[in-house]
C-alpha positions as CSV (number, residue, x, y, z in Angstrom):
1,M,-13.0,10.6,-6.2
2,N,-11.5,7.0,-6.5
3,V,-14.4,4.9,-5.3
4,G,-12.4,1.9,-6.2
5,M,-9.8,2.5,-3.5
6,W,-12.5,3.3,-1.1
7,R,-13.9,-0.1,-1.5
8,K,-10.1,-1.5,-1.3
9,A,-9.4,0.6,1.9
10,L,-12.4,-0.6,3.4
11,Q,-11.5,-4.3,2.9
12,V,-7.8,-4.8,3.2
13,I,-4.7,-2.5,4.4
14,P,-3.6,-1.6,0.7
15,R,0.4,-1.5,0.1
16,I,1.0,1.9,-1.8
17,S,3.7,4.0,-3.3
18,Q,4.5,7.5,-2.8
19,E,3.4,8.0,-6.7
20,E,0.3,6.4,-6.0
21,W,-0.4,8.1,-2.8
22,D,0.1,11.5,-4.6
23,H,-2.8,11.0,-6.8
24,L,-5.2,9.8,-4.4
25,D,-8.2,12.0,-3.0
26,F,-8.3,13.1,0.6
27,I,-11.0,10.3,1.7
28,S,-8.6,7.6,0.3
29,K,-5.8,9.1,2.1
30,W,-7.9,9.4,5.4
31,L,-9.1,5.7,4.8
32,I,-5.9,4.5,4.5
33,S,-4.2,6.3,7.2
34,T,-6.4,5.2,9.5
35,R,-6.3,1.8,8.5
36,A,-10.1,1.9,7.7
37,A,-10.4,-1.9,7.2
38,V,-10.1,-2.8,10.8
39,L,-12.7,-0.4,11.7
40,I,-15.5,-2.8,10.8
41,M,-15.0,-4.0,14.5
42,T,-16.0,-1.0,15.9
43,F,-19.1,-0.9,13.7
44,I,-20.0,-4.4,14.8
45,S,-19.9,-3.3,18.5
46,A,-22.2,-0.5,17.7
47,A,-24.5,-2.6,15.7
48,I,-24.9,-4.8,18.8
49,A,-25.3,-2.1,21.3
50,G,-28.2,-1.2,18.6
51,I,-29.7,-4.1,18.3
52,L,-29.9,-5.1,21.9
53,A,-31.4,-1.5,22.5
54,Y,-33.9,-2.3,19.9
55,Q,-34.9,-5.7,21.3
56,H,-35.5,-3.8,24.8
57,G,-37.7,-1.4,23.3
58,N,-35.4,1.9,23.8
59,F,-34.2,2.3,20.4
60,N,-33.3,5.7,19.4
61,L,-32.1,6.0,15.6
62,G,-30.5,9.6,16.0
63,L,-28.5,8.4,19.4
64,W,-27.5,5.2,17.4
65,L,-26.3,7.0,14.4
66,L,-24.2,9.6,16.7
67,L,-23.1,6.2,18.6
68,V,-21.8,4.9,15.3
69,I,-20.0,8.1,14.1
70,G,-18.6,8.8,17.4
71,L,-17.1,5.3,17.8
72,I,-15.7,4.8,14.2
73,L,-14.2,8.4,14.3
74,A,-12.5,7.8,17.9
75,H,-11.0,4.2,16.6
76,A,-9.6,6.1,13.6
77,T,-8.2,8.8,15.6
78,N,-6.4,6.3,18.0
79,N,-4.8,4.6,14.9
80,L,-3.5,8.1,13.9
81,F,-2.2,8.5,17.2
82,N,-0.6,5.1,17.5
83,D,1.0,5.6,14.1
84,F,2.5,9.1,15.3
85,T,3.7,7.7,18.7
86,D,5.4,4.6,17.4
87,Y,7.2,7.0,14.9
88,V,8.2,9.7,17.3
89,K,9.6,6.9,19.6
90,G,11.3,5.3,16.6
91,V,9.6,2.0,17.0
92,D,8.8,1.9,13.3
93,K,12.6,2.0,12.2
94,D,14.3,-0.8,10.6
95,N,11.7,-2.3,8.7
96,Y,9.7,-2.8,11.9
97,F,6.4,-5.4,11.7
98,R,4.0,-2.6,11.3
99,A,5.8,-0.9,8.5
100,Q,6.0,-4.2,6.8
101,Y,2.2,-5.2,5.9
102,G,0.8,-1.7,5.1
103,P,1.9,2.0,4.9
104,Q,3.1,3.5,7.8
105,P,2.4,7.3,6.5
106,L,5.0,8.7,8.6
107,E,7.8,6.1,8.2
108,H,7.2,5.7,4.6
109,G,7.3,9.5,3.9
110,L,3.4,9.6,2.8
111,M,2.8,12.5,5.4
112,S,4.6,14.8,7.4
113,K,3.7,14.8,11.1
114,R,1.8,18.3,10.9
115,Q,-0.2,16.4,8.2
116,L,-0.9,13.5,10.2
117,L,-1.7,15.5,13.4
118,T,-4.3,17.6,11.5
119,Y,-5.8,14.2,10.3
120,A,-6.1,13.1,13.9
121,F,-6.9,16.7,15.1
122,I,-10.1,16.6,12.7
123,T,-10.9,13.3,13.1
124,G,-10.9,13.3,17.1
125,L,-12.4,16.8,17.1
126,L,-15.6,15.3,15.1
127,A,-15.6,12.4,17.6
128,L,-15.8,14.6,20.6
129,T,-18.4,16.5,19.0
130,A,-20.6,13.5,18.3
131,G,-19.7,12.2,22.1
132,A,-20.9,15.8,23.4
133,V,-24.1,15.6,22.0
134,L,-24.7,12.0,23.8
135,V,-23.2,13.5,27.0
136,Y,-25.8,16.5,26.8
137,T,-28.8,14.1,26.3
138,R,-27.6,11.3,28.9
139,G,-25.8,13.1,31.5
140,T,-23.0,12.3,34.1
141,L,-22.6,8.7,33.3
142,A,-22.2,9.5,29.5
143,L,-19.5,11.9,30.5
144,V,-17.8,9.0,32.3
145,L,-17.9,6.7,29.5
146,L,-16.7,9.7,27.3
147,G,-13.7,10.3,29.7
148,L,-12.9,6.6,29.6
149,G,-13.2,6.6,25.7
150,A,-10.8,9.4,25.4
151,F,-8.4,7.9,28.0
152,F,-8.0,4.8,25.9
153,V,-7.8,6.7,22.4
154,L,-4.8,8.9,23.8
155,F,-3.0,6.5,26.0
156,Y,-3.4,3.0,24.4
157,T,-0.3,3.1,22.3
158,F,1.8,4.4,25.3
159,P,1.8,3.5,27.9
160,L,-0.8,1.1,28.2
161,K,0.6,-1.2,25.2
162,Y,3.9,-0.9,26.8
163,I,3.1,-2.2,30.3
164,A,1.0,-5.4,29.2
165,L,-2.4,-3.4,29.5
166,G,-3.0,-2.9,25.9
167,E,-4.9,-6.1,25.5
168,L,-7.0,-5.4,28.7
169,A,-8.2,-2.0,27.3
170,V,-9.0,-3.7,24.1
171,L,-11.7,-5.9,25.9
172,I,-12.5,-3.0,27.8
173,V,-13.2,-0.9,25.0
174,W,-14.9,-3.3,22.5
175,G,-17.3,-4.6,25.2
176,P,-18.4,-3.2,28.1
177,L,-17.5,0.7,27.1
178,M,-18.9,0.4,23.4
179,I,-21.4,-2.2,23.5
180,G,-22.3,-1.8,27.6
181,G,-21.9,2.1,27.1
182,G,-23.2,2.3,23.4
183,Y,-26.6,0.7,25.1
184,Y,-26.9,3.0,27.6
185,V,-26.7,6.2,25.6
186,V,-29.2,5.0,23.3
187,T,-31.7,3.7,25.9
188,G,-30.9,5.8,28.9
189,S,-30.4,2.6,31.1
190,W,-27.6,0.6,32.2
191,D,-27.8,-3.2,31.9
192,W,-25.3,-5.7,33.2
193,N,-26.7,-8.3,31.1
194,V,-26.0,-6.4,28.0
195,V,-22.2,-6.1,29.6
196,I,-21.8,-10.1,29.7
197,A,-23.6,-10.2,26.2
198,S,-20.8,-7.6,25.0
199,L,-17.9,-10.1,25.9
200,P,-18.4,-13.0,23.3
201,Y,-17.5,-10.3,20.4
202,A,-15.1,-8.2,22.6
203,L,-13.3,-11.3,23.3
204,G,-12.6,-11.7,19.3
205,V,-11.5,-8.4,18.9
206,T,-8.9,-9.1,21.8
207,T,-7.7,-12.2,20.0
208,V,-6.8,-10.2,16.9
209,I,-4.7,-7.6,19.0
210,F,-3.3,-10.8,20.8
211,G,-2.6,-12.2,17.2
212,K,-0.7,-9.2,16.0
213,H,1.5,-9.0,19.1
214,I,2.4,-12.5,18.9
215,D,3.2,-11.8,15.3
216,K,5.6,-9.0,16.7
217,F,6.8,-11.0,19.8
218,T,10.5,-11.1,19.2
219,V,10.7,-7.5,17.7
220,D,8.8,-5.9,20.8
221,K,10.8,-7.8,23.1
222,E,13.8,-6.4,21.4
223,K,12.3,-3.1,21.6
224,H,11.2,-3.2,25.1
225,I,7.7,-3.0,24.0
226,H,6.0,-5.1,27.0
227,T,2.8,-6.6,25.4
228,L,1.1,-9.1,27.1
229,P,2.2,-11.9,24.9
230,V,5.8,-10.8,25.6
231,L,5.1,-10.9,29.4
232,L,3.4,-14.4,29.2
233,G,5.8,-15.7,26.5
234,E,4.9,-16.8,22.8
235,R,3.5,-20.4,23.4
236,P,1.2,-19.4,26.3
237,A,-0.1,-16.6,24.2
238,R,-1.0,-18.7,21.6
239,Y,-2.7,-20.8,23.8
240,A,-4.6,-17.7,25.5
241,V,-5.9,-16.8,22.1
242,V,-7.4,-20.3,21.5
243,T,-9.0,-19.9,25.1
244,M,-10.4,-16.9,24.4
245,M,-11.9,-18.0,21.0
246,L,-13.4,-20.8,23.1
247,L,-14.9,-18.6,25.7
248,Q,-16.8,-16.6,22.8
249,Y,-18.7,-19.7,22.0
250,A,-19.3,-21.0,25.9
251,L,-20.5,-17.2,26.8
252,V,-23.1,-17.5,23.8
253,I,-24.2,-20.5,25.0
254,Y,-24.4,-19.8,28.4
255,L,-26.5,-16.4,27.4
256,V,-28.9,-18.9,25.6
257,A,-29.3,-21.1,28.5
258,I,-30.2,-18.3,31.0
259,G,-32.6,-16.9,28.4
260,F,-31.1,-13.9,27.3
261,F,-30.7,-15.0,24.1
262,T,-33.0,-17.3,22.1
263,P,-31.6,-20.3,20.4
264,V,-31.1,-18.9,17.3
265,L,-27.8,-17.3,18.5
266,L,-26.4,-20.8,18.2
267,I,-26.0,-20.1,14.7
268,I,-22.4,-18.8,16.0
269,L,-21.6,-22.4,15.9
270,L,-21.0,-22.0,12.1
271,A,-17.9,-20.3,13.1
272,I,-16.5,-23.5,14.5
273,P,-15.2,-24.9,11.3
274,T,-12.9,-22.0,10.6
275,L,-11.9,-22.3,14.3
276,Y,-11.2,-26.0,13.8
277,K,-9.6,-25.9,10.1
278,V,-7.8,-22.3,10.4
279,I,-7.0,-21.5,13.9
280,L,-6.1,-24.6,15.8
281,P,-3.5,-25.5,12.9
282,M,-1.7,-22.4,13.1
283,Y,-1.8,-22.0,16.9
284,R,-0.5,-25.2,17.5
285,Q,3.1,-24.1,16.3
286,P,5.2,-21.0,16.2
287,K,5.2,-18.6,13.4
288,P,7.2,-19.7,10.5
289,Q,10.6,-18.0,9.9
290,E,9.8,-17.5,6.1
291,R,6.6,-17.0,4.2
292,P,5.2,-20.5,3.1
293,D,5.2,-21.2,-0.7
294,D,1.2,-21.8,-0.4
295,Y,0.6,-18.5,1.9
296,P,-0.4,-15.1,0.2
297,S,2.8,-12.9,-0.3
298,D,0.3,-10.0,0.2
299,A,-0.7,-10.9,3.8
300,W,2.8,-11.6,5.1
301,P,4.2,-10.9,7.7
302,L,0.6,-11.0,9.1
303,W,0.0,-14.8,10.3
304,F,-1.6,-15.0,13.9
305,V,-3.2,-11.9,13.4
306,A,-4.4,-12.6,10.0
307,S,-6.2,-16.2,11.1
308,A,-7.6,-14.3,14.3
309,F,-9.1,-11.7,12.2
310,V,-10.8,-14.1,9.9
311,H,-12.5,-15.9,12.8
312,N,-13.5,-12.7,14.3
313,R,-15.2,-11.7,11.2
314,R,-16.8,-14.9,10.8
315,F,-17.7,-15.1,14.3
316,G,-18.5,-11.2,14.7
317,L,-21.0,-11.3,11.6
318,L,-22.8,-14.4,12.7
319,F,-23.4,-13.3,15.9
320,L,-24.6,-10.1,14.3
321,L,-26.9,-12.3,12.2
322,G,-28.1,-14.4,15.1
323,L,-29.1,-11.0,16.9
324,I,-31.0,-9.6,14.0
325,L,-33.0,-13.3,13.8
326,D,-33.4,-13.3,17.5
327,T,-35.1,-9.7,17.3
328,I,-37.3,-10.7,14.7
329,L,-38.3,-14.0,16.4
330,R,-39.3,-11.9,19.6
331,I,-41.3,-9.6,17.4
332,L,-43.1,-12.3,15.8
333,F,-43.6,-14.9,18.9
334,L,-42.7,-12.9,21.9
């Protein structure tokens, strides 16, 4: 057991040699190969669904835990399939972007295709088992939601990412599907206001994938991977990210104005300094050709995606804190 590596893999995507990999335990290998550091985004979506369910008096701890386990394992399965598909299609060859900022288990020879598919099969089977229990509990609509989730897990990398639908898929999955659908399987009822309330955080996750695809703009274009940034163009894509971030704040303000949230949710405005000081200066200009001297070497070649992740984490945690405080206020005064 290497608890230190577990902690590291949950915080960053660690760069690792073959020798180091060979001495890792199974859990460390699973955390690294599934890029566990980004799974926090899925947990936050599940947490938002659970908090909203609790606010409305229909929280079920057992069903929520199944939701958390199922969603996180489904996301991990998608990451494994993503790597497998890109490797088989030859996308990660020639020092491709994805193989530079962290280990690509197949491209770097850390795992065989059979081993990675075994990881994906077991992880996906556990996710499907959790989903099956929720379907048994909630019925037909839960089955539809499970089917949609399975579709995005299997087909995000190809063909959706290749035909400029990957970013839209991320917006749908991390918002209406995870939060709106998660709320449904926990409570047994569908609420369109919850779907709207899912969008501020879902937009944040979408900015992360947008930033990643802007970072890969040139090589994706050369490899005929038609992400939405490739379709829009590099400069419009940068402006689209900033617009989505501004929409995050606007939607929360709207939900406060209509009374769905109490004003305590305006705590998300504390993320504006990150937007102003980090995001806007970076997104005004194209990505530099070489790493700036003052930029961390272990973060390069991540650029737009790194800053988008920082903002999303800041906004997401404040949003989550605001929801918790909102819940406490409702219990005490409403």
